[in-house]
N, C-alpha and C positions, 0 to 999 in steps of 0.2 A: 522562595522555593521551598519547600517544606524538606526534600531528600535532602540538598546541601546543608541543613541544619540538622541532620540525622534524625528527624521524623517523618513516618511513610504518608504517602501524600493520602492515602484515602482517610488519616487523620482529620483532613482538615474538610471532608466531603468527598462527593465523585467525581473521578480519575477519567478525564478524556484523551484518550493517546489518538495523536495525529501522525496518520500515515500516509503517503504517498498510493497512487493504485499499482505501481509499479516501486522500482528499487534502484537507488542513485547510491553512490559513495563516491567522497573527493580522497584523490591521493591513491597511495600506493596500498598494498593489502589483497589479504583474499577477499573474492567475490563471487562467490559458484556460481549466481545464476545471472552473470554480466555477458551481455549481447555486445561482442566484438563484431559489429555486421552491420548493415543497412537498417535493419527493424530497430539495434541499439543506437545509432545517429537517428533515425525519425523520431525516437521518442525523444532522442535530446532535443531536436530543432520543436518540435510541437510543444514540447514542457516546459521551452527557451532553459534548459537544464545547464546554465554558465557562472561561474563564480562573480558574485556583483562586485567584487572588488577587481580579484586578476583576470576576468572573463574564462577564465580557465574553464576548458568542458567537462565536466560531471560524466564520469563512466555509468551509463545506464544498463540496468538488466531488469528481467519477468520479476515480480512479486515472490519474495522470497517468506512464504507464511510460516518457517520456522522460526525466522530472526523476528519479527513482530511476533508472534506467540512469547516468546521467550522474552523477548521487552516488555510486551503487557504485565506478563505472570509477577515477571521482578518487580514493576514500577504499581501493580495495584490499579491497572487501568479497567474501569467499568465499563465505557462504551468508545467506539472509536469514531472516530470523524476522516475519513476514505478520503483523499484530496486530489486532485487532477485527474480526474475518471475520464475527463472530455481528450484527455493528451493519445488513449488509448482508444478512441473511435475512427472506425474506416481501416481497420484491419482485420483481416481477415480468421484469425483464429487467434489466441491469447495462452499462453501457457503461467500455470503459477505452480511453483513448486510447493510440493505439499510434504516432505520428506528426502533423507538421505540414504544412500546407500555406500554404506562401509564393509568393504570386505566381503562383498556379497553378500549383504544380509543388509534388511531396510530397517529403519530407526526414523521414530516419529517423533522426538524431541531432540533439541539444541545441547552437543556438548560442545562449548566452547573450545573446548583442546583440542578437538579435532579438526579444527577449522582448516579447510585445503586438502584433508585426507580422502574425500568423498567423492561423490558423484548426485547429481540434485535428481530426484525422481516428481516428474514434473505432471502434472494433470492438465487436458488442453482441453479449454472451451471457446466455444466458434465465439467471434467476432461481433461488430455491429457496424452499419454504413451510415449511419445516421449522426447527424451534427446534432451534437445533446444540451447545446450550450445558451440553449433557449428553454431548456426544460425547467419548470418552476416546482413541480412536487415530482413525488417518485414513480407515482404512476405511469406519467409522461413519458418516463425511458423507454428505448428499447427491449422489448423481454430477455434480448441477450445481457445487456447494461445492467439491467435488475438480478438477473442469473449469477452476472461475475460479483455483483455484490454481495447478495446474498449468500455465495459462496465461501467467500471471502470472510464474512460474519460465522460461519459453521467449523471453516478451518482454523480459525482463530480463536473461537469458543467467548466472542463477546459479542453483542449486536454495535452494527455501523447506524450509528443516530445521525452521521450526518457526511451528506454527499459533495464536494464540490466540483460543479460542470462547467468551470470556467474561472478567470482571473477576478471577475468582479463580487463584490460581498451579494450583490443579488443573485450571484448563481450559485447562491450556496442552498441547499435541499435540507428540510428537518425531517428525518428519517427514525422514526423508533427512538427520539433521541427524549431524555428527560431535560434536557437544556433547552431553553428558549433560545429559538434564532429569530434576530427582527431583522427581516429582508430590507426594512425602509433605511 
């Protein structure tokens, strides 16, 4: 790992940031987009969001693009791999945190020093009802799934080069990626 050696990740070539199509957290602490309701439970079950060793349920919430963008900027990420998109299938609408409101004013950059002292600003996108687990390329995805992926890319300022639509290796879609994805 270059970062652990004090070397920027970009010094060894292109950097792919791997992210989920929603946000999870293990343990206590701030989680502004957490869904402590039936939607959060649905994401937890569909995404199998339980600790591998302990079986402890992970906290689930809407995608927080502020956190992802901050991390991508800090890590020198060139492109994104958006995993677990299939978990969001069957939802009528999806929310994405696009900013924060602090003391009545909207901010569009993350300040780690104010975590917990703000409210999320959400953008709502239409969901899709189709099962996407058999899609083999980006064009086969439902229009609303493609719109979700494209909006995530816009908000984070990086291309989404890889999209996963299921747990199998063959359920990985190469989309606008600089990296070869062998589906065999």
